[in-house]
N, C-alpha and C positions, 0 to 999 in steps of 0.2 A: 601249868597252862599253856606250854607247848603241846601236850598231849589233845587239850582240847580244839586246837588249831589244826592238828594233825586228824583228829577225826573230823571236824568239818571239811576240809581239805579231801580228805578219802571219801566222805559223803557225795560231795559236790562232784569231783572227778569221776567218781565211779557210776553216778546216775547220769551224769552230761554224754558218757562213752555208749550208754544202752542204746538197743536198737528202738524201744518204745520210744525213749526222748526223742530220738533223730526222727523215727517216722512220723510222730506227732507234729515236730515242729513243721517237717517239710509238707505235710498236709495241710497243716494251717497256714502257712506262708501263702502255698498255692491257692487254697480257699480265699485267704484277702485278696490276693492279685486276681482272682478271677470276679469277685464282689467288686473291686475299686476300677476294673477296666471291662465290665458289663455290657456296657454300651458298644464298646468295640467288639465283644465277643460277638454281639447279635448283629452288627452290621457285617463282620464276615460271614455270616451265615444267611445273609438276606442280600438277594439281587433287586437293584431298585426296579430293574424293568423288566423281571419275572411276574407274570401274572398268577396270583396267587389262588384265585378261585372263579370258575365259570359259571354265571347264574343265567338263565332263562326267564323272560316275563309275559307271563299271560295278560292281557290289557284289556279287562272285560268292558272297562268304560270308555276305551276308544279314546281317552284324551291326558290319561296321567303317565304314560312311558316315557316321553321326551324329558319332562320334568323330574319323574324317578331316575331317570338315567343320568342326566345333570347332578343331582344332588348327591347320586353313588360315585360318582367321577371325582366330585370334591371333597366327598368323605375317605375314601380308597381308592385309589387310582390302579390298585394291584385285583381289585374285582372286576372283571371282564362281563359286561352285561351285553344280553342278547335279546331281540324281539322274538317271542316263541311264535313260530309257524305251526307247530302240531298242537295236538289237543292234549289233556293231562296224562291220559293212558300211555300215548308216547313218550311223555316226557318223563313217567314213570320209568320207563325202559332206559332212557338215555341215562338217569341218574343210577339205575342199577348197574349198567354196563359201564358208567365211569366216565361217560363224555361228558358230563356235566355234574358241578358238585351239589345243585338245586334248582330248584324255579320258584318265581313268585307270581302269585295268582292276585290283581290287583283289582278292585270294584270300587263302585261310590253308591251310596244308597240316597234316599233322601236329605236335603238339609245340607249336602255337600258333604256326608258321613263318609271318610274315606275307610276301607277294610281292606288288608292285606293277610295272606296266607302263605307261609313258606315251607316247602316240602324240601327234604335232603334224607341222606341214606341214614343219618341218626342224628340226635340232637347233642353231642358231645362238642361240638364247635359251637361257641358262645360270641364268637367277634363278628361272625357274618349276620347272624340274626338281630343284633344290637346295631349293626350298621343300616341294616334293613329298616328299622324301625326309626332312626335317627334321620335317614333320610324320607321316608313316611311323614316324620313329624314335619319335617320341612316342608313338605308338598302340601298338607295342610296348613302349613301357615302361610303359605304362597297364595294358594287359592282363597283363603278367608281374607287375607290382606285386599286382594283384588276387588271380592265382593263387597267390602267395607270401603274401598275406594281410599286405601293407606299407601302412602308413598314410602319409600325404601327408608328414609331418615325417619318417618312416623315409626314404623317398624321397628328400627332399631331402637328409638327412643323407649319404645313399649316393651321392648324384652331384654333392655339393658340391666345389668345386675345392681341390684340396690346398694349402695353404697354407705356402710354402717362404721363411725368412727368411735374405736373405743378408745375411752379416757379412764386410767386407774388412778384415782385422787390419794391413793398411799405413796408418802413421801421416798422416792427413789425407787419407785415400783418398776419392774420389768418392763420393756416393751413387748409387743406381740411376737415382733421379729426375735427379740431376745428370747424369749419363753418358748418359740419353736426351736431355735438351735439348741437351748438349755435342753430341753425334752429328747432330742435327738443323741446329744452328746450323754445323759445321763443314763438313758438308754443303753448305749453303746456300753458304757463304763460299769452298768449292773451287769450287764453278762460276762463282762471280763471279771469283776469280783466274784459273781456267781461260780462260775466254771474254775477258776483259780481256785477259789478256796478249797471247793469239793475235791478237785483232782489233787492238789497238791499234800492237803492235810490227809488225805486217805495215800498218800505215795508216803508219809511220815509213819502213819499207823504200820503201814505195810511193811515199812523198813525195821523198825522195831520189832515188829512181831517173826519176822524173817530170821534175824539176828538171835532172836529169844529162842526159836523153835530149833536153829542148830546148834544151840548151846553155846553160842560165840559170845554171847551177852556173858556169860558167867568170867569169861576170860577177860574183858574188856572191864567189868566193874571190880576185879582185882586190881586194875592197874589205874584207873581213873573213875572219879566218884561220879554216881547216876545223876547227879543234877549237870554237871559237865557235859555229860555224854546225851542227855536230851537236849539240851540248848544245842550243841553242835550239831545235830541232827536236825532241827529245828531251822537254825541258820544256815547250814549247810543246802538243804531242800530250799529255802528260800532264796539263796542267791542263785539255784538252777531256775527258779521261777521268774526271777529279775532278769536272768541272761536270755531266756525263752520269749519273756515280755518285751525285753528290748529289742530282738532279733524282729518281733511281729510289727512291732509299734517302726521300728526303722523303715521295713519292707513297705507296710501299708502306709505311712506319710509320704514315702516316694513316690508309690503309686498313686495316691491321693493327689499330690501336688501336680502330676503330669497329667491327670484327668480330673482335675478340679471343676473346670467350667463346665464340662459335660454332664458331670454326676449332678452339680448344681441344679442344672435345669431338669434333670431328672427327678431331682428330690425336692424340687421349688425352692432352692435357695436357700436349705437348712443347713448345708453343710459347710457355709463358709466360718462359722465360728468367730467372725472376726468383731463380733458385739459381746462376747461372752468376757468376763473381768478373769483376769489371771489367777484369782483367789480361786476360783470352780477348780480350774487343773490342780492347783496346790491342794485343797481340799479332798480332791479326788485320791491324790498320791496318799495324804495322811490316814484317810478311812480305809484304802487299800491295804495299806501295811499293819494298821491296828487290828483290822479283820484277820489278816493273814494269821498273826501271831496270838489272838485270841482262840481260833480254831486249831490253828497247829499246835499249840500248848494241849489243849483238850485231847486231840489225836494221838499226841505222842503217849499221854500215860494212859488212854485206851487202848492204845496198841498194847503197853507192856502189860495189861491185865491177860491176854490171850496168850495159851501157849500152841496153838495151831494158827497158820496161815489163813487156814479155811474159817477160822471164825473171826476173822478182822472184821468183813463186813457186816456180820451182825452186831458188833459191838459197837463200833462207830455209826449204825442206824441212825439212834437219836439224835446225833449231831447233823448226820445229812437230812434229817427231815426239819432239824431248825432251820438250815440253811435255805433249803426249799422254801419253807413257810417266810422266811425273811424277804425271799427274793417275789414270791406271789403277790404279798403286803407291797413290796414296793412297785410292783407293774398296775395294781389299783390305785395306787398312791401317784401315779404318772398324770392320770386325769383329774385328781383331786387331790391334790399335796397339803391342803389348808382341813383336811377331816381331821376330827378329834382322834380318830381312831390311829391315824398316821401320826399325829405328834406325840399321843402317849407312847406307842410302840417304837419310837425314835429313841427313847430313853431307856428301853430295854437293851442291854449290852449285847446279847448274841443277835439284835435287831439293827443295833444301830450303825455298824459299818456302811449298811446300804440304807436305810432308809432316813438317816441324817443325813447323807448325802445328797440324798433325793431333795429333800426339803433343803438344804444348802443350795442346789443348784436351781432350784425354782422358784423360792421365795426369799424376799428379803428379811433375814434372819438377825436378830439382835447377836453382838458376839458372845454374850454370855451362855446364850441357848448351845451354841457350837461348843464354847470351851466346857459347859458343863457336861455334855454330852461325851467329849473326848476325855474329860477326868473321869467319868464313870466308868467308861472303856478302859482306861489305863488302869483305873483301879480295879479293876473285874480282872483285867490280865495279870497284875501284880498276884492278887489272891488266888486265882486259878492256877500261877506260876508255882506259888507257893506248896498250895495242897496238892499240886500235879508233882511237884518234885517230890514229896513225901510218898504218894501214890508210885510213882516211877521207882523212887529207890527198893520199896519192896516188893513192887510187882514185878520187875526184871528178873528177881527170882523167886517169882511165885509160879507154879505148875499145879495147875487143875486139869479136870477133866473137860469140863465145859465153862464158859466165862459166864459172869454173872455180875450184876452190880452187886451182890452180897459179897463178893470175895474182895471189896475195897475195904471192909473191915478187918479180914482176915490179912490184908496187904499190910496194912497201917500197924496191925498187931507186929508184923515182922519188920515193919520199918523201926518200932519202938525198940525191940530185942537187938536191932543192929546198934 
């Protein structure tokens, strides 16, 4: 047993010192700091008094400019509006020379139909045309209300949004606010599970293949059993993943706490997570760990079947496709978690970590469904570990020219002979 802990510790310490681990951790931490401080980053590059754009206006109707200018100022004060004294040809030259960013031609037809034409260097800028459209819409509403003799109170009442109260009849059903917060949390955690399983499971397969290709495996197997060696690798890299995730979570949580009010305003209040039950976070940890062990065990014995490092990606491709499929199904399920397809796939072991967690986060499931999925997942992990240990035992001593699933039979024969 001492050799098991020795291999586990060696795997953990060797990997935590590698440049790839340090670089990916630092980059991820910087990325999370950037995301959680996005409002401050925008503010640092913005000057509130700086004019963003200059727009000239040709008012062919002779009565729309003042109202249009007033609405533009209310919508975006960084767009400077001027009444054009030149004709279109001269304004074209001003745009080409960079003196102004564009110009608007305002006109009105019969029945007070308002038309606008915006000309600029290119159509890549979408904010300005959108603001102009909004301003013209306000102009149209203002003129129309005056024509119909509507006062501001009547106008506000006419355009006030319809209030729709949503009531769920299911007992203990989640409120709309709880569902919105749950969707954000599930979305974030699905990405964590997805990238963690792909990255660390591939790392296990690569680690086993590296030792095998250098013939170090033959020396190790003579001193420690293949089963101990496999699970030492799995747990060692598992601890590595937890170390990285804990660092990321600590930094992200600290940054979120410092910027929560601003980020809540930007996200519409979905980042509070105050209404979510603690069980959601507990199940997130359970399904993450079970998903890791499921795919890590699979990756370990797949890595033991290859003789060259270059063949690892080819061998683990089916496993990667399973993870991608589970992620894509989960993304679909965010909008329709009660779909029969989502329910069925949540009990398929290789999809369970993501899809059952999705259902747990968004629906009020009876405990027996959650327990059944966890039981199926645990049973699959144990079965995979038993079969994987046998394949691993013969696989680490099997050297072939090209890896193939047909090699599994040969590997099992080597295990029986041993």
